[in-house]
C-alpha positions as MATLAB code, in Angstrom:
seq = 'MLSGKHAYQAHKLTFYTAGLLGAVPPRGLFRRRRRALLAAFDALPAAEQEAIMARVAYYNRLDASTPLGEGATCNRTFALRAQKSTYHLDFYRIAKYFSPKAAYHYRFGDKTCVPEVPTFVKSRPIHGNNANSVLLKLDSVRHFYTVKDTQSYADKKDALVWRGAAHQPHRRRFLEQCYGAPRCDIGATDSKSETAPYQRPFMPIEQQLEHKFIFSIEGNDVATNLKWIMASNSLCFMKRPIFETWFMEGALVPGYHYVEVKDDFSDLEAQIDYYLTHPEKARAIIRNANRYIAEFFRPRHERLIALKVFERYLRRTEQAI';
ca = [
       0.346    0.535   -0.243;
       0.808    3.285   -1.038;
       1.446    6.207    2.292;
       2.820    9.578    2.109;
       4.109   11.443   -0.411;
       4.387    8.191   -3.119;
      -0.409    7.685   -2.486;
      -1.075   11.351   -3.047;
       1.465   11.906   -6.103;
      -0.700    8.925   -7.609;
      -3.688   10.094   -6.446;
      -2.731   13.426   -8.416;
      -2.372   11.019  -11.355;
      -5.120    9.680  -11.320;
      -7.244   13.159  -11.492;
      -5.334   14.164  -14.328;
      -5.928   10.943  -16.530;
      -9.370   10.903  -15.766;
     -10.257   14.897  -16.263;
      -8.122   14.833  -19.757;
      -9.727   11.706  -20.459;
     -13.303   13.073  -20.427;
     -12.030   16.043  -23.152;
     -11.024   13.499  -25.287;
     -15.173   13.271  -26.004;
     -16.666   15.783  -28.735;
     -19.295   18.192  -25.980;
     -22.290   17.462  -28.029;
     -22.093   13.612  -26.443;
     -22.035   15.510  -22.554;
     -25.352   18.000  -23.341;
     -26.935   15.241  -24.293;
     -26.318   12.646  -21.708;
     -26.969   15.667  -18.884;
     -30.814   15.061  -20.213;
     -30.599   11.513  -18.594;
     -28.264   12.609  -15.713;
     -30.897   15.273  -14.991;
     -33.654   13.139  -15.321;
     -32.386   10.908  -13.541;
     -33.274   13.861  -10.551;
     -36.941   12.472  -10.378;
     -36.900    8.942   -9.738;
     -34.961    9.628   -6.199;
     -36.966    9.593   -2.927;
     -38.794   13.609   -1.766;
     -35.858   13.226    1.241;
     -33.069   12.623   -1.296;
     -34.611   15.696   -3.414;
     -35.008   18.363   -0.666;
     -31.312   17.690    0.184;
     -30.110   18.172   -3.295;
     -31.989   21.741   -4.116;
     -30.784   22.426   -0.595;
     -27.220   21.832   -1.705;
     -27.485   23.729   -4.568;
     -29.000   26.992   -3.187;
     -26.638   26.725   -1.075;
     -23.622   27.497   -3.488;
     -26.118   29.434   -5.624;
     -27.622   31.907   -4.083;
     -28.187   34.330   -6.182;
     -32.581   34.475   -5.981;
     -33.308   37.008   -9.122;
     -32.089   37.269  -12.152;
     -28.223   38.788  -12.523;
     -27.280   40.608  -15.572;
     -23.711   38.725  -17.125;
     -21.121   41.571  -16.704;
     -18.395   42.280  -19.725;
     -16.072   40.079  -20.333;
     -17.589   37.064  -20.021;
     -16.672   33.958  -21.340;
     -18.327   32.051  -23.781;
     -17.867   28.059  -23.501;
     -17.701   27.691  -26.868;
     -13.824   28.994  -25.894;
     -13.126   27.361  -22.566;
     -11.205   24.554  -22.920;
      -8.094   23.079  -21.039;
      -4.996   25.382  -21.305;
      -1.806   24.559  -22.027;
      -1.153   24.213  -18.176;
      -4.046   22.345  -17.431;
      -4.586   23.601  -13.926;
      -6.297   21.455  -11.939;
      -9.522   24.637  -11.653;
     -10.529   24.046  -15.424;
      -9.999   20.085  -15.374;
     -13.045   20.258  -13.074;
     -14.217   22.952  -14.171;
     -14.288   21.752  -17.952;
     -15.755   18.160  -15.619;
     -19.115   20.345  -15.322;
     -19.123   23.280  -18.543;
     -19.436   20.156  -20.753;
     -22.276   19.090  -20.592;
     -23.607   23.080  -21.538;
     -24.463   24.460  -24.312;
     -21.079   26.191  -26.346;
     -23.542   29.492  -25.970;
     -23.982   29.675  -22.996;
     -21.683   32.578  -21.024;
     -20.609   33.107  -17.225;
     -17.112   34.612  -15.491;
     -15.399   32.525  -13.315;
     -12.468   33.308  -10.763;
      -9.365   30.493  -10.182;
      -7.763   30.687   -7.279;
      -7.942   31.271   -3.102;
     -10.787   34.075   -3.208;
     -11.610   35.489   -0.722;
     -13.820   38.869   -2.304;
     -17.027   38.816   -3.192;
     -16.992   39.594   -7.239;
     -19.278   42.637   -8.585;
     -21.085   40.209  -10.956;
     -22.262   36.178  -10.151;
     -19.036   34.488  -10.770;
     -18.063   30.792  -10.622;
     -15.202   30.602   -7.979;
     -13.590   28.185   -4.890;
     -14.563   30.037   -2.359;
     -15.898   32.584   -0.869;
     -16.494   34.587    2.560;
     -19.052   33.293    4.587;
     -21.031   36.327    6.314;
     -22.335   39.353    3.641;
     -23.646   39.267    0.742;
     -21.498   36.105   -0.953;
     -24.599   36.004   -4.016;
     -22.523   36.560   -6.575;
     -19.334   33.829   -5.354;
     -21.515   31.013   -7.021;
     -18.988   28.337   -5.380;
     -18.403   25.090   -7.964;
     -16.550   22.026   -6.257;
     -12.780   22.609   -8.039;
      -9.152   22.462   -6.946;
     -10.525   19.005   -5.515;
      -7.535   16.630   -6.193;
      -5.284   18.942   -3.522;
      -9.270   20.096   -1.236;
     -10.326   16.276   -1.090;
      -7.639   14.677   -0.801;
      -8.258   11.850    2.453;
      -6.435    8.844    4.077;
      -7.699    5.846    5.481;
      -7.060    5.880    8.609;
      -6.394    2.554   10.735;
      -6.001    3.903   14.209;
      -8.748    4.158   16.466;
      -9.010    6.972   19.068;
      -8.487    5.249   21.862;
      -4.680    3.958   20.813;
      -3.529    7.805   19.075;
      -1.383   10.093   21.702;
      -2.896   12.447   24.320;
      -1.596   15.436   22.134;
      -2.556   17.657   19.052;
      -1.134   18.261   16.128;
      -0.343   20.678   13.704;
       2.089   21.280   10.324;
       2.388   24.080    7.925;
       3.043   27.452    6.514;
       2.916   29.884    8.368;
       2.410   32.733    5.513;
      -0.289   34.477    7.106;
      -0.724   36.756   10.293;
      -2.975   34.442   11.755;
      -1.093   31.307   11.802;
       1.704   33.552   12.689;
       0.106   34.113   16.155;
      -1.629   30.752   16.852;
       2.404   30.253   16.607;
       3.061   32.743   18.878;
       0.254   31.761   20.979;
       0.266   27.833   20.709;
       3.996   26.208   20.404;
       5.846   24.248   23.769;
       1.917   24.615   25.202;
       1.470   21.712   27.116;
       0.430   18.514   24.565;
       1.341   20.186   21.859;
       3.395   19.214   18.906;
       2.815   23.155   17.035;
       5.628   24.017   14.001;
       5.774   25.772   10.598;
       6.836   23.753    8.163;
       8.192   27.235    5.741;
      11.106   28.469    5.987;
      10.764   31.984    6.726;
      12.695   34.278    9.097;
       8.957   35.134   10.539;
       8.588   31.514   11.841;
      11.792   31.015   12.463;
      11.658   30.112   16.677;
       8.817   28.237   15.833;
       9.861   25.961   12.219;
       9.058   21.796   13.177;
      10.182   19.312   10.871;
       7.570   18.443    7.918;
       5.083   15.605    9.661;
       3.099   13.241    6.913;
      -0.772   12.754    7.712;
      -0.179    9.497    8.290;
       2.135   10.466   10.711;
      -0.151   13.727   12.086;
      -3.505   11.080   12.291;
      -2.057    9.408   15.629;
      -2.718   11.957   17.360;
      -5.667   12.533   19.262;
      -6.186   15.798   17.873;
      -5.178   17.935   15.402;
      -5.727   21.712   14.924;
      -6.903   23.292   11.464;
      -6.881   26.917   10.254;
      -7.248   28.919    7.542;
      -4.413   30.292    5.139;
      -5.228   31.855    2.186;
      -9.729   31.323    2.446;
      -9.679   27.974    3.687;
      -8.020   24.938    5.446;
      -6.421   22.359    3.403;
      -6.591   19.877    5.899;
     -10.082   19.412    6.989;
     -11.346   17.257    5.376;
      -8.829   14.930    5.871;
      -9.833   15.205    9.912;
     -12.893   15.082    9.472;
     -12.421   11.885    7.253;
     -10.593   10.599   10.244;
     -10.773    8.584   13.343;
      -9.214   11.890   15.096;
     -10.883   15.326   16.606;
     -10.501   18.743   14.222;
      -9.677   21.479   16.936;
     -10.204   25.175   15.010;
     -11.642   28.717   15.022;
     -14.941   29.546   13.849;
     -13.790   29.172    9.877;
     -15.082   32.781    7.660;
     -14.194   31.317    4.758;
     -16.143   28.488    2.524;
     -15.685   25.987   -0.148;
     -18.051   23.019   -1.613;
     -17.818   21.397    1.007;
     -19.945   23.699    3.319;
     -18.207   25.210    6.202;
     -20.684   27.451    6.673;
     -22.327   24.705    7.616;
     -20.100   23.044   10.104;
     -21.993   23.188   14.081;
     -19.215   23.680   16.314;
     -19.496   20.846   19.681;
     -21.434   18.821   16.901;
     -18.315   18.319   13.810;
     -15.441   19.672   15.898;
     -14.418   21.762   19.028;
     -14.245   24.813   18.414;
     -11.596   27.137   20.031;
     -11.005   30.726   20.435;
      -9.858   33.294   17.511;
      -6.998   34.476   20.455;
      -6.249   30.596   21.362;
      -6.438   31.432   24.800;
      -8.907   28.364   25.731;
      -6.710   25.788   23.563;
      -4.885   23.903   26.818;
      -8.825   24.010   27.737;
     -10.741   22.083   25.285;
      -7.841   19.238   25.418;
      -8.025   18.886   28.930;
     -11.859   18.433   28.302;
     -11.661   16.415   25.836;
      -9.256   14.016   26.732;
     -11.485   13.485   30.194;
     -14.753   13.027   28.207;
     -13.783   10.371   25.601;
     -17.024    9.019   24.442;
     -17.705   13.107   23.950;
     -14.946   12.690   21.226;
     -16.275    9.835   19.645;
     -18.930   11.341   19.564;
     -18.021   14.768   17.711;
     -16.091   12.643   15.494;
     -18.813    9.876   14.519;
     -20.557   13.731   13.273;
     -18.249   14.620   11.122;
     -17.450   11.977    9.385;
     -20.864   11.034    8.600;
     -20.352   14.842    7.049;
     -18.196   14.174    4.910;
     -19.307   10.905    3.434;
     -22.233   13.513    1.409;
     -19.024   14.850    0.032;
     -17.889   10.807   -1.543;
     -20.860   10.472   -3.237;
     -19.617   10.805   -6.935;
     -23.434   10.645   -9.311;
     -24.781   13.163   -6.409;
     -21.916   15.290   -6.697;
     -22.080   16.118  -10.414;
     -26.094   16.114  -10.443;
     -25.999   18.626   -7.711;
     -22.635   20.844   -9.546;
     -24.788   20.183  -12.869;
     -27.674   22.043  -11.247;
     -25.370   24.973   -9.820;
     -25.038   25.261  -13.194;
     -28.020   25.126  -15.003;
     -29.260   27.990  -11.976;
     -27.207   30.166  -12.535;
     -27.722   29.918  -16.274;
     -31.065   30.622  -15.464;
     -30.613   33.386  -13.124;
     -28.530   35.064  -16.032;
     -31.534   34.716  -17.988;
     -30.022   32.445  -20.359;
     -31.514   29.465  -21.908;
     -30.415   26.211  -20.783;
];
């Protein structure tokens, strides 16, 4: 079995292979298939339909006709660029199902501001009017990578771990406040002079999973490690998030899906002590987190939801489907 860096490289290879092969057939084939895929929605139980449409409305909050801005991209001209970025592969996977005349705006990368026109993005602020930021599952190869955790919660170390680059001020504050705290193995993996006192060796995911508690902290937008933590048998600690992606971070409930830590991290040690002495509550949160993330690994449902998000975008921007 592959592990660590080799497992992630194999994961990326599979992603790129599937994405590039999916670009080979003519788009007309996918447009014809879209009708059948969307028709499958009608065959689902009512409760499942309701759950799907709730997610569609969460991702696409355009609730009235909204005009496109200047410079919108025509679907006919969107193609996989020479760099074949993960964003292009993920976006093309859905866009190919729609008319070549469809038009839209998109912004790839870590986005924390809401555009002035309706735009497909990977991330957006949770609070405020974020309707123009329409979420799709982008950069999925990185943000939806998980590792099978074979170790039970009871057998893990009674400690909290975090490793990551601390390019952002809030991550450096986390290091300043919590580095060296009891039962904490925290360290920066970058080589910046500002983080020199807090630098520790890189630690692979498999080794981090040996700890009962794993900290998740946002970077440029969301925290990349949040998904694999919530898929594991370890307990996720984090501040309440301010950005969200396809993972719907804004829907996570503190004390139910994760352990909330104060913005200044002042209660981190107290929270560790509490869950060390209340293992049954820790395991309950872990079970809730596992159930939550499982919904994002149902390929047919994920594709159906994305198609409906895209379709809703076209309707709200007054375009033919």
